[in-house]
C-alpha positions in Angstrom: 10.0 4.2 -21.2 9.8 3.7 -17.5 10.2 0.1 -16.2 6.6 0.0 -15.0 5.3 1.0 -18.5 7.1 -2.0 -19.9 5.4 -4.2 -17.2 2.0 -2.8 -18.2 2.6 -3.5 -21.9 3.7 -6.9 -20.9 0.6 -7.6 -18.9 -1.5 -6.4 -21.7 0.2 -8.7 -24.1 -0.3 -11.6 -21.7 -4.0 -11.0 -21.5 -4.5 -10.2 -25.2 -7.1 -11.9 -27.1 -6.5 -15.3 -28.5 -5.3 -18.1 -26.1 -3.9 -16.5 -23.1 -2.1 -18.8 -20.5 -4.2 -19.7 -17.6 -3.5 -17.6 -14.5 -1.7 -19.8 -11.9 -3.6 -19.1 -8.5 -0.5 -20.4 -6.6 1.4 -17.5 -8.0 -1.0 -14.9 -6.8 -0.8 -13.2 -3.3 -3.6 -11.0 -2.1 -2.1 -8.1 -0.3 -5.4 -6.6 0.6 -7.2 -6.7 4.0 -11.1 -6.8 3.7 -13.1 -3.7 4.3 -15.5 -4.2 7.3 -16.6 -2.4 10.4 -13.7 -3.9 12.3 -11.1 -2.9 9.6 -8.4 -0.7 11.4 -8.4 3.0 10.3 -6.3 5.9 11.2 -7.5 6.8 14.8 -9.0 10.3 13.8 -10.8 8.9 10.8 -14.5 7.6 11.1 -14.7 3.8 10.6 -16.0 1.9 7.6 -19.8 1.6 7.7 -21.8 -0.9 5.6 -25.7 -1.0 5.3 -27.5 -3.6 3.6 -30.5 -2.1 1.6 -31.8 -5.2 0.0 -31.1 -8.9 0.1 -33.8 -11.4 -0.8 -36.2 -12.5 -3.5 -38.2 -9.6 -5.2 -41.7 -9.9 -6.4 -40.6 -11.0 -9.9 -38.9 -14.1 -8.3 -35.2 -13.5 -8.6 -32.6 -12.8 -6.0 -31.5 -9.1 -5.6 -28.9 -7.6 -3.2 -27.6 -4.1 -2.9 -25.7 -2.3 -0.2 -24.5 1.3 0.8 -21.1 1.8 2.4 -19.3 4.9 3.5 -15.5 5.1 4.3 -12.8 7.5 5.0 -10.0 7.6 2.4 -7.3 6.4 4.7 -8.1 3.0 6.3 -7.4 -0.6 5.7 -5.3 -1.3 2.7 -5.3 1.9 0.9 -3.5 4.4 -1.4 -2.1 7.7 -0.1 -2.0 10.0 -3.2 0.7 12.8 -3.3 -2.0 15.5 -2.7 -2.4 14.0 0.8 0.7 16.0 1.9 1.8 17.9 -1.1 -0.4 20.9 -2.2 0.5 20.5 -5.9 0.9 16.8 -5.8 -1.2 14.2 -7.8 -4.6 13.5 -6.5 -6.0 10.0 -6.7 -7.5 10.5 -10.2 -4.3 12.0 -11.5 -1.8 9.3 -10.9 -0.8 7.3 -14.2 -2.0 3.8 -14.0 1.5 2.6 -14.9 2.7 3.8 -11.4 0.5 0.9 -10.0 2.2 -1.8 -11.7 5.8 -2.8 -11.5 8.5 -4.8 -10.0 8.0 -5.5 -6.2 11.2 -4.9 -4.3 10.9 -5.9 -0.6 13.1 -4.4 2.0 12.9 -6.8 5.1 13.4 -5.0 8.5 11.1 -7.2 10.5 14.1 -8.4 12.8 15.0 -4.8 13.4 11.4 -3.8 14.1 10.9 -6.7 16.4 13.3 -5.1 18.9 12.2 -1.5 18.2 8.7 -0.9 17.3 9.4 2.6 16.2 12.1 1.6 13.8 12.7 3.8 10.8 14.1 2.2 7.6 17.6 3.8 6.9 19.3 4.5 3.6 21.7 1.7 4.8 18.7 -0.7 4.6 18.3 0.2 1.0 21.8 -0.1 0.2 22.0 -3.5 1.9 19.1 -4.7 -0.4 20.9 -3.4 -3.4 24.1 -5.2 -2.4 22.2 -8.4 -2.7 19.9 -7.8 -5.6 21.4 -5.0 -7.5 20.3 -1.3 -7.8 16.6 -0.6 -7.5 15.3 -0.9 -11.0 13.5 2.1 -12.7 9.9 1.9 -12.0 10.4 -0.2 -9.0 7.7 -0.4 -6.3 9.5 -0.6 -2.9 7.6 -2.5 -0.2 8.7 -2.4 3.4 8.3 -5.5 5.3 8.1 -4.8 9.0 6.4 -8.0 10.2 3.4 -5.7 11.6 1.1 -7.8 9.7 1.0 -10.3 12.5 -0.9 -7.8 14.7 -3.5 -6.9 12.2 -7.0 -7.4 13.8 -5.5 -6.2 17.3 -5.8 -2.4 17.1 -3.9 -1.8 20.2 -0.9 -4.0 19.0 -0.9 -2.7 15.5 -1.2 1.0 16.2 0.6 0.9 19.6 -2.5 2.6 21.2 -6.2 2.1 20.8 -7.5 5.4 22.3 -10.4 6.5 20.3 -9.6 9.7 18.3 -6.1 10.0 19.6 -3.1 9.6 17.1 -0.5 11.1 19.6 0.7 7.9 21.1 1.2 5.5 18.2 4.1 3.1 17.9 4.9 1.1 14.7 7.8 1.2 12.1 8.2 3.5 9.1 10.6 5.2 6.8 13.3 7.7 7.8 13.8 11.0 6.2 17.0 9.9 4.7 15.4 6.6 3.3 12.5 8.8 1.8 15.0 11.2 0.2 17.1 8.4 -1.3 13.8 6.9 -3.0 12.5 10.1 -4.0 15.7 11.8 -5.3 18.4 9.3 -5.9 16.3 6.4 -7.3 13.4 6.2 -9.9 10.8 4.4 -8.0 7.0 4.4 -8.9 5.6 3.9 -5.5 6.3 2.9 -1.8 4.3 0.5 0.3 4.4 -0.8 3.9 2.6 -3.3 6.1 1.8 -0.7 8.7 -0.6 2.2 9.2 1.7 4.7 7.7 5.0 5.1 5.8 6.0 7.4 8.7 6.8 5.7 12.0 4.0 5.9 14.7 5.6 8.7 16.8 6.1 11.0 13.8 4.8 14.5 14.3 5.8 16.0 11.0 5.2 13.0 8.7 8.5 13.8 6.8 8.5 10.8 4.8 5.1 11.5 3.4 6.3 15.1 2.6 9.4 14.1 0.8 7.9 11.3 -1.2 4.8 13.2 -2.1 6.7 16.3 -3.2 8.2 14.1 -5.8 4.8 12.6 -6.7 5.7 9.1 -5.3 2.5 7.6 -4.1 2.2 5.2 -1.1 0.3 2.1 -0.2 -0.3 1.5 3.4 -1.8 -1.5 5.5 -0.6 -4.0 3.0 -1.2 -7.6 3.9 0.9 -10.8 3.5 4.2 -9.2 2.6 5.8 -12.3 4.4 4.7 -14.3 1.4 6.8 -12.3 -1.1 10.4 -12.8 -2.2 12.7 -9.8 -1.8 12.9 -9.5 -5.6 11.2 -11.1 -8.6 7.5 -10.4 -7.9 5.3 -8.0 -9.8 2.9 -5.9 -7.9 -0.4 -4.8 -9.3 -2.1 -2.3 -7.0 -5.3 -0.7 -8.3 -7.0 2.0 -6.1 -10.4 3.5 -6.5 -10.2 6.5 -8.8 -11.7 9.1 -6.7 -11.9 12.5 -8.3 -9.8 14.9 -6.3 -9.1 12.3 -3.7 -6.2 12.2 -1.4 -6.3 8.6 -1.3 -8.7 5.7 -1.3 -9.3 1.9 -1.1 -6.8 -0.3 -2.8 -6.8 -3.7 -4.0 -3.2 -5.0 -4.2 -2.1 -8.4 -5.5 1.3 -9.7 -6.2 2.3 -12.0 -8.9 5.1 -14.4 -7.8 8.1 -15.3 -10.2 
C-alpha cells in the first residue's frame, strides 16, 4: 500500500464514530489563498468573477443568500491535473483521493531564490534535503518553498510582470528538468506543490517540469500559501481540489497538519 493510502486510513480512523480527539487548531495551517476578484491568475486566463444574486430577508422572513461565480481552472491556489500537459494523463476527476493526502516534505530554496528570481530547484537540492531527513518517503507530497508568498497581492512582484494577457516576461522560481525527472522517475511521490504561480520557473517556454511530472501522473499544486509555517518534515498535507469532470485543474483547499 502506498504511504498516502496509509495516511488516508489513519485519518479515517482518527475521525471515526465514537469519541475522536478534538482537532487542535494550533496544529492546522491553511495553505490556501481566498478566491476573489483580486486573486492572481495566470496572465492569459480570465479573472475570478463573483456575483451576488440574493442577500437579504425574503418574504417569509428568513435570511437567504446565493451567489454565482465563474473561474478559470488555473488561478489562486489550485490543482494542475496531469491532463494539463499530458494527453493521456489523469484529469481532475480521475486522480485517486489518496494522492491528495500524505507526508509533506518541504524543500526550502528561499535563500537561493532571493538572489535569483528565476532559480530552478536542482536534483542536488533534493539530495540535500534527503541527507538531513532521509530518503523521500513513498507517497510523499513534495512542497517547494521559494519565499514567493511574501509577494502575494502584488501581481508585478509575484509574477515578475503585470502586463495584461502577456505571459512571456514572467520571473519566479520553479523546478528544473533534472529535479522533475528525479521526482517522477527515481522517487515515488504522490504530488508536488510550490508557492509560486507555476512548478516551472517564470521564463520557461516549454514547461518541461510540467511535461515530465504529468507524463508520470504526478499532479501539482500551485500558489500555495504559508509554506513558511511548515517544518521541512513531519507535517501532513490534505489538499482537496474541486472534482471537475474532464478538468485540467481547478480550485484547491489545502491544509497542513503540523506534528
